[in-house]
Structure formats: structure tokens, C-alpha cells
N, C-alpha and C positions, 0 to 999 in steps of 0.2 A: 379446502384442498390443500395438501403438503406438496412441497418441492419434490419429495422422495417418491411420490405417487407414479410419475411418469403418466399420468392421465392426459388427454388432450387438454392443451390450455384454452381458457376462454378469450383467446386473442393470440397477437403474434409473439413468438418467441425469437431471442437474437439468433442471428446467422453467425455471428464470432464472439469471441470471449477474449480479452485481454487479462490474463489470469494472475499478473505479477512477475516478479517480487515487487514489495513497495520499495521506494527510493531507487528505482532502477530505470526511471525515464518513462513510468505508465502515465504521468499526469501529462507531461509534453507530448507523448505519443496521442494520447486521448484527444488533447486540444488539436493538434495536427491533423488528425483523420476526421474530426468533427468538420473540417472545411472541405472536404470531398464531397460532391453534390450527389456521389452513387452511394455515400456511407451515411448512416444515421446513427448518432449516440445521443442518449437523453441528457437532459442538464445535469441530472443527479450522477455524477462520475462514478461512485462506488455503492450500488445497491446491496451488495454482499448478500443477496437472497439466498444463495446456495451454500452459503457457509454460516448456518444459525449459530454455531458454537461462537462465532466472533462477534455476535450481537448480543450476547449475555447481559451485559450492563445496559440497563434500560436509558440511562443519560446518554450513552453513545448511539443507540438505536433509534433515538427519536428522528423522524423524518423518514426512515428507511421503510420500505415495502415490507408489510408483515403477511400479506396473504399472495396467493399466485395471482389472483385478479389484480392486485395492487401492482405486482411486478410487471405483467404483461401491459398495463397501462401505460408504462414509461414508453413502451414502443409503438403505442397506435399512432403517433404523428408520422411515422414513418411512410413514406409512400411505396407503391407496389415494385417500382422500379430501384428503391434502394435496399442495401443490404444494413441490417439492424444490429448493433453491437453494444456491448457495455465493457466497463474495465473496473474490475473488483481485485485487488491486490491479494486480498485475503484468499482468494480461490487456490493459489499454488499452495499455501501453507496449509490449507485445510486438509484434513484426512477423509472428508467426506464429499466435498464439492465436484471433484471429478465424476464421480458415479452420478451424483443429482443433476449434473449438467448433460450428461450423456442419456439419463432416463427421460428429460424433458426437450433436450434439442439434441438428437442423435446425430443430426447432420451438420453440427457446428463445426467451425474452425477455430482453433485455439492458438493464442500467441504468450508465450511465456519469455520472460526477460530475467536473466541471471547475471549476478555481479560478483567481483572477486569478493571472498567471504569477508575480510577485516574491514575493508572500506564499506561494505555492505551493512555489518552490524554497527560499525561508527554512525554511520548516517542513519540508520533505523533507529538507534538510540537517541540521537538528537532530535529526530521526528516525534518519538513518543515522549520525550520531555517538553516538546513545543506543544503538542496536542495534549498534554496533560494526562497521559496514559501511564508515564513513569515518573515517580517523585525525586528518583535518586538519579543526580545531575553527573555523577561520575560513572562512566561507562566500566571501569575495572571493577569498581563496588557493586554495579548492577549485576554483573556477570558472577561476582562471587555470592549473590543473594539468590542465584538459581536453586541449588539444593534446598534451602528453607523455604522458598516459594513453592516449589514442586510440592512441599508437606502443608501448604496454605498458610505458612508464616510470612511475614514482613511484606504483604500484599498493601496496593495502594488503599488508602481509606475510602476513596471515591468510587470504586467500582471492583468487580471480580474480573480481574485480566492474567489469572495465573499462567494458562498456555501461551498466551501472547508473550509475556515477559520471559518466557524461557528461550532466551536468545539464541542459544546454541542449535536449538530445535528447528531454526528457521533455515540452517543450512544443511539441509538434507536434500540436495539438489537432485540426485539421482533417484532417490525413493519419491520424490514430488513428481519427476518427469514420469516416472513409472506407472503412477496411478492415472495419469491422463492417457499414456501409451495403452494400458490396459483397456480402456474402453473407446478409445478413438483410434482409427488407423494413422500410421506414422505420418502419411502425407498431409494429415489435417491437423498436425501439431507443429508449431513453427517455433523453435528456440532461438532466441535473440541474445548476444552476448552485448552487455551494457558498453563496454569499451568501443563497440563498432557503432553503437548509436550516439555515444558521446563524439567520436571521432568524426561522424558525418550523419548528422540527424536526417538530412534529406534522402540520402541513399538507404537507409534503414527505413525510412517511412514508406519509400517506394518498392522496396523489397516486400514490406508488408502489404501493400496494394495490390502486387502482383500474386501474392499468397492468397489475398482475398480475391482474386480474379477481376480486379476492376482497374479502370484506366490509370497507370501509373505516371503519365505524361501531366496531369494536373498540377498546376501550380499550387504548393503548400508551403507557407512561411514557417521556418523552424522556430521553435520556441524553447525557452527554459523556464520551467514551471516548478513550482514547489522546491525551491532550492534549501539546502540544509542552513539552519541558523542555530545559534547558541542563545539560551535563556539567559538574558542579561540581569534582569531584576526577579529573583526567584519569589520574593514576597510579594508583589504587584502580580505574578503570574499566579499564584495561590489565591489572591483576592480574585482574580478573574474567573478561575475555577468554581469558587464558591458562589458568585454572582450570576453565573451561567447554570450551575446546577440546583440553586435554591429556588424554591417555589413558595407562593403564599406568603403568610406573615412570615415565614422564616426568611423569604427571600427580602422582604422589605427590611427585617432586622439586620441582613448581612449588608444589604446596600447602605444602612445608615452608618455602618461601620468604616465605610469607605472613606469619610471625612477625616477620622483618627487615624487612618493608614497611609493616606495618599495626599500630597500638597493640593489645595484648592485648584490651581492651575493646571493640575495632571489630570483630574477627576474624569473631564469629559473625553479624553485621549484613551484612558482605559477602559471606559465603556463603549467604544466605538467597535464597530464590526473588526472582526479578527485580521482582516487585510488591509486595513486602512494604515497608511503609511506613518502616521504620527505614533499609533499605538506600537507599530514594529519598531520605531526606532527607541521606544521607552523601554520596551519588555525583550527584544531581540537584537543581537550582535552577530558579526561573522563569527564562525567556530574558531577557537583556538587551534592552533596545530595538534595533529594527534600525538598521542603517547606512542613513540616509536617501539618502546619495548615492549608496550601492551600488544600494539600491530603485529610486532614479530611473533610474540607468543601466540597469539591468534592465528597466524598464517601457519605455524608449526602444527596447531591444533587440527588445522582444517587441511592439511596437507594430503591426507588420505582421499579425502572427499573430492579434492580438485584433480586428483589423479584419476579417481574413480569417473569423475564426470568427463574429464579428457577421452578416456576410453569409451564411455558411453556415447557420446556425440561424434566421435572419431574427429576430435580438433585438440590441438595442442595448446590446452589452456595453461598447463603447467609452466610453459615457456612465456606466453603471453603475459600471465600474471605474476611472473617473476619467481615461482615456486622452484624452480631450478636452482636457485640462488641463496637459498635459507642457509647454507652452510651446516 
């Protein structure tokens, strides 16, 4: 059974969706809401089931639900008095997710989080480099690759991520919101501005609790999750990609090459799970300061989008994000 069918699911569908964007606090929000006793969110944060185009790469779709039965099984542990939800940032970017969600969960509530475009794209690029989607570590160069990538050239060797790497297309905020407003009543779609969430995690989480119609007085600890980092050791990062993606005899061959690439004392650290502190200290570091000339170029490029979004949401994001001072 496909997600598009809209037929009755053989189990429970979510009552709410955090649809993105990535690098806008979705992970922190997911962690915070999971601690509310009336809310259930599965251990798998990003099922991405209603955005199948985002799962085209078999390597990156491993572990994700492939059938509707697998998907609804994620929410089976929810108790009758809990609201079930999930957080897949790809849904806001996806051209099909809004319709598919509405077909399968027409009564759901939607939470979208938006961020100032230049800082969003910088953080997104850092994330893509870290998670081995993007091999180009320079954001300016990655942006200049968009025309050739749109033609299928200069794509990563390890997977087909043509549309995901079209950075400029991620900043189509009004178009993305309209897709959800076209299939859900306005009162069921909450748009959160990232600046508000960063300024006061607790207040924003409670706003979302009220939107979901659950008790907003529950104590929930504010968290910072999934911070942006810079890849410190590109060669070791590439080895990690090879080790994770290789299987069978090829995997053994790749792993045997580690000894020639990585000092003996560092091998175990490189092979540990992604979030272990030792590995992070070897592979990652704090991001370098942004290229201000590039940031200004991006802000000028997306000034029209910010103006349109301000009018669409009836909120002055032009001033909030400093677009009134571009010169």
C-alpha cells in the first residue's frame, strides 16, 4: 500500500507532524516534546515516509520504513490518551509530502520552522558535509555547482542527491507553506520562526503544546541538539563514508586500508559510532566564522523571498532579519 493512496492505515497515523526545515531546531524540539507525557514520538526521529524522493539513495534510506505497515508500526506504542507525532524536516522541502500527509492523516496538525535564509543555508551546508551528503566543503563553491548539478553533473559519488543539493531551492518558504495551507486549514498549521525558538526554547515549546492542545505547564528541559560543526579531517571523513557504505568483501578490503590511512592509535576512534566524543574531536571542530561577503550576497539574493514571507505571515521579518539594512 502506498502513502499516496489515502486508504485506511493498518494502524495508527500521527496526530501531528514537525515538517522542518532542517537546522532550524527540529531536533531540539523533537527531544523536548518527547518528554511530555501526553505526546508520543518514536525513537526514529526522521521517518521521511511521506517524502520518498528524499530517500532515493539506498544507503541513506537504510533503517527507514518502506511500507505503510512499517510506518504506522512506529506509533503502535502510543497509548490511547497520547497524541502521536513525528519530525521529518524533509517534508517542508518535498513537493509531494503535504498532499500525502493530508491524504493519510487529514486531521493532523503541522508545525513548520523557518530561519533567516543565509544562516539557514550555511548551517544546512555544514550539516550536509558532516553527514556526507555534500563533498564540497566550501559553501560558495557548492552554490556555484547548482547549475551543473541540475544537469546531473558534479554530483557526489556515493549517492544521487541532485535536488537536495539545490541549496537555493530550499529557500522557497512561501511556496512551501502554501502547499500545506492548500490541504490543511490555516488553524492547523503553525509557523515558528527560528529566532523565537533560539531566544526562548521553553516559551516556543509551550506555544507548540498549546497548539497541540496539551497541558503547557509540564516541565520540559530546554536542550540544544545537532549543533553545526565543521569537518576538521576531510580524508578521515571520506574513510568513514567508505566504511559505512561498503559491504561484503568490498567492506573488508576498505577496512583493511584503514591502517595505511589512519595512525594505529586513532583507528578505534574513527570506527566508533557517529556521536562518540573521541570521534567528533578527531573529525569535527567548531565552524569557522562565516564569509560575510557571501552572506551579504545570499541576503540580497533572498531579499524578495523574505519580503514575500513577511507579507504572507503578516510579520515583519524584513526588520527582524536585518533585510532593511542591506544597503
